[in-house]
C-alpha positions in Angstrom: 4.9 13.7 -12.7 7.1 12.4 -10.3 7.3 9.0 -11.1 6.8 7.5 -14.2 7.0 3.7 -15.1 7.2 3.0 -18.9 6.8 -0.9 -19.5 9.4 -1.7 -17.5 10.9 -5.3 -17.2 13.2 -6.8 -14.6 14.9 -10.3 -14.4 17.4 -12.2 -12.3 18.4 -15.3 -14.3 15.5 -17.2 -15.2 13.4 -15.0 -13.2 10.7 -12.2 -14.3 10.9 -10.0 -11.2 8.7 -7.2 -13.0 7.2 -7.5 -16.5 6.5 -4.6 -18.7 4.6 -2.5 -15.6 3.8 1.0 -15.6 2.4 3.1 -13.3 3.2 6.4 -11.9 2.6 8.7 -8.9 1.9 12.6 -9.0 2.6 15.4 -7.0 0.3 15.0 -3.6 -0.5 11.6 -4.0 0.1 8.6 -1.7 0.5 5.3 -3.4 0.3 1.9 -2.0 1.8 -1.2 -4.1 0.3 -4.7 -3.0 0.9 -7.3 -4.1 1.7 -11.1 -2.7 4.7 -12.4 -1.7 7.4 -12.1 -4.3 5.3 -10.2 -6.8 7.7 -8.1 -7.4 6.8 -4.7 -5.1 10.2 -4.6 -3.5 12.3 -4.8 -7.0 9.9 -2.1 -8.4 10.6 0.3 -5.2 14.3 -0.4 -6.0 14.3 0.6 -9.7 12.5 3.8 -9.0 15.1 4.9 -5.6 18.1 3.8 -8.5 18.7 1.1 -6.8 18.5 -1.2 -9.9 18.4 -1.0 -12.8 15.6 -1.9 -15.5 16.5 -4.1 -18.5 13.7 -3.1 -20.6 11.9 0.0 -20.8 11.7 3.5 -18.6 11.5 4.8 -15.5 11.7 8.4 -14.2 11.6 9.9 -11.3 11.2 13.5 -11.7 11.9 13.6 -15.0 14.8 12.2 -14.9 17.2 9.2 -14.5 16.1 7.5 -10.9 20.0 7.0 -10.6 21.0 10.9 -11.3 22.1 11.9 -8.1 20.9 15.9 -8.4 17.1 13.3 -8.7 18.0 10.8 -5.4 18.6 14.8 -3.4 14.7 14.7 -3.7 13.8 11.8 -2.2 13.5 9.8 0.7 13.9 6.6 1.3 12.5 3.5 4.6 13.8 0.4 2.9 12.4 -3.3 4.6 15.4 -3.6 7.0 17.2 -1.4 8.0 20.4 -1.1 11.2 21.8 2.0 12.7 25.3 2.0 15.1 24.3 1.0 18.5 26.2 3.8 19.6 24.7 6.7 18.6 22.3 8.8 19.9 18.4 9.0 18.1 19.2 12.6 17.3 22.7 12.2 15.9 21.3 9.7 13.6 18.3 12.3 12.3 21.3 14.7 12.1 23.4 13.0 10.0 21.1 12.2 7.7 19.5 15.8 7.4 22.9 16.3 6.2 23.0 15.0 3.1 20.1 17.0 1.7 20.3 20.9 0.6 17.1 21.6 3.0 16.9 18.9 5.5 14.1 19.2 7.9 15.5 20.9 11.7 16.3 17.4 13.9 13.8 19.0 16.8 10.4 19.3 14.1 10.7 16.1 13.0 11.7 14.6 16.5 8.4 15.8 17.0 6.3 15.1 14.1 7.3 11.1 14.9 7.0 11.1 18.4 10.6 10.5 18.7 11.7 13.9 21.1 11.7 11.9 24.4 13.7 9.1 23.2 16.2 12.4 21.1 19.2 11.3 23.7 18.0 7.4 23.8 21.8 5.3 22.0 20.0 3.6 19.4 20.3 -0.1 21.4 18.2 1.0 23.5 15.5 1.4 21.5 12.5 -1.3 21.2 11.6 -3.0 17.6 8.4 -0.2 17.3 10.6 2.5 18.6 13.6 1.6 15.7 11.3 1.2 12.7 10.0 4.7 13.8 13.2 6.3 13.2 14.0 4.7 10.7 10.5 5.9 8.8 11.3 9.3 10.2 14.7 9.3 8.0 13.1 9.2 4.9 11.8 12.2 6.0 14.8 13.8 6.8 15.4 15.4 3.8 12.1 17.1 3.0 12.0 14.9 0.1 9.0 15.8 -2.8 8.5 11.7 -3.0 9.0 9.4 0.1 9.3 5.2 -1.1 8.4 3.4 2.6 8.9 -0.4 1.6 6.7 -2.2 3.9 7.2 0.5 6.7 5.0 -1.1 9.6 6.4 -4.6 9.3 6.5 -6.2 12.8 5.1 -3.5 15.1 1.8 -3.9 17.2 -1.5 -1.9 16.1 -1.4 0.4 17.9 2.5 0.9 16.9 1.2 1.7 13.1 -1.4 3.8 13.6 1.0 5.8 15.7 3.4 5.4 12.6 0.7 6.5 10.1 -0.7 9.7 11.9 3.1 11.1 11.9 3.2 10.0 8.2 0.3 11.2 7.3 1.0 14.4 9.0 4.2 14.7 7.2 3.0 13.9 3.4 0.9 16.9 3.8 3.1 18.5 1.2 4.6 15.4 -0.2 3.7 12.5 -2.8 4.7 8.8 -0.7 4.8 5.5 -2.4 4.8 2.4 0.0 4.1 -1.1 0.0 2.8 -3.1 2.3 0.7 -6.5 3.1 -1.7 -4.6 5.9 -4.9 -4.5 3.7 -6.8 -1.7 6.0 -3.7 0.7 5.8 -3.4 0.8 1.9 -7.5 1.2 2.1 -6.9 4.1 4.8 -4.0 5.7 3.7 -3.5 5.6 -0.1 -4.9 8.2 -2.3 -4.2 5.4 -5.2 -3.5 1.3 -5.3 -1.4 -0.6 -7.2 -2.0 -4.6 -7.8 0.7 -6.2 -9.4 1.4 -10.4 -9.1 4.2 -12.2 -10.6 5.3 -9.0 -12.1 2.8 -7.6 -13.7 0.2 -4.9 -12.8 -3.0 -5.7 -12.5 -4.5 -3.3 -11.1 -4.6 0.6 -10.7 -7.0 3.2 -9.1 -8.8 3.7 -5.5 -9.3 0.8 -3.4 -13.4 1.5 -3.6 -13.0 0.5 -7.0 -11.6 -2.4 -6.9 -14.0 -3.6 -3.8 -16.8 -2.6 -6.9 -14.9 -4.7 -9.3 -13.3 -7.4 -7.9 -15.1 -8.0 -4.6 -18.3 -10.2 -3.5 -20.7 -8.0 -1.8 -23.0 -9.5 0.8 -26.6 -9.6 0.8 -28.5 -11.4 3.4 -32.3 -11.8 4.5 -35.5 -13.5 6.1 -37.4 -15.7 2.8 -36.3 -18.4 0.7 -33.7 -18.3 -2.3 -33.6 -17.8 -5.6 -34.8 -21.0 -7.1 -32.8 -18.9 -10.0 -29.3 -18.7 -8.6 -28.5 -22.1 -7.6 -27.9 -21.9 -11.8 -25.6 -18.4 -11.4 -22.1 -19.5 -11.0 -21.0 -15.7 -9.9 -24.0 -16.4 -7.2 -22.9 -18.5 -3.8 -25.8 -19.5 -1.4 -26.1 -20.2 2.0 -29.0 -20.3 5.1 -27.6 -19.4 8.4 -29.8 -18.7 11.6 -32.7 -18.9 9.4 -31.3 -16.1 7.0 -30.8 -16.6 3.0 -27.2 -15.5 2.8 -26.0 -14.6 -0.5 -22.5 -13.9 -1.8 -22.3 -11.8 -5.7 -20.6 -9.4 -7.4 -23.7 -7.8 -8.5 -26.4 -8.1 -5.4 -28.5 -5.0 -7.1 -29.0 -7.8 -9.6 -30.3 -10.3 -7.0 -32.4 -8.2 -5.2 -34.1 -6.9 -8.3 -35.1 -10.7 -8.7 -36.2 -11.5 -6.0 -39.0 -8.2 -6.0 -39.4 -8.9 -9.8 -40.3 -12.3 -8.6 -42.5 -11.7 -6.2 -39.8 -13.6 -3.7 -41.4 -12.0 -0.4 -38.1 -11.3 2.2 -38.1 -9.1 4.8 -35.0 -7.9 6.9 -32.8 -7.1 3.9 -29.0 -6.4 4.6 -26.2 -5.7 1.8 -22.8 -5.1 3.1 -19.6 -4.4 1.1 -16.7 -5.9 -0.4 -14.0 -5.6 1.5 -10.7 -4.9 0.3 -8.9 -8.1 1.5 -11.5 -10.5 -0.4 -10.9 -8.0 -3.7 -7.4 -8.7 -3.8 -7.3 -12.5 -3.0 -10.3 -12.2 -6.1 -7.4 -10.4 -8.2 -5.0 -12.0 -7.8 -6.5 -15.8 -8.0 -7.4 -14.7 -11.2 -4.8 -13.6 -12.1 -2.9 -17.3 -11.9 
């Protein structure tokens, strides 16, 4: 096991940032931690990387303490915010970061992996926001870590910059585990092998995106025909009429279709759309309030 949280709690005065949370990251996994603002995501990552101590419970990194230097040398981190000395060049920053690790990736190789080769001689003060963020994420992989922890790695980037950065991260993560937070749910769905959802310091879900959509999302079906009369009495079903079609939102659209067929209700042009991860996330966090 790369990282293991067992009933970890952390408070800041009267604020309970983490409340008995348990989850793990195994070798080769890319795990996304999702949650609303203030959910406890960054606190969890700070405990995982040894920057904070848990008040209760146990956090293990490579089987040891996250505050043990020997464990942290096997780790790479990109915080939410980072800054670089204005007068240093990109390649100097990468070489400096790599010098702190026993098995650092060669500077030229890392620059190539993250599309920074053309910028290697540019001073960091001259980098754009997207270029600076790409450098910050690249540094998480400078020491050839077994686990890379990325806190909101693409915040502030445009769509194309986010895509390019994730292409680089996926390539760099082929031999490693990655734990990241994000507010972009499509990033979690596209890149994570597992998703952990936390809110108010409590874990609400741990599994893959498909399972999350299935359990908590509302699927939609539409057809040409009249709605079921019985659907009006079902609290878990929303029925509307639009452009001559009946549109139904339900967590169990299969049951609705069976009722249509068994009841002999005439219909044509049936379409069923799966729930989105965003809908499942909103449903899950709303239920927890």
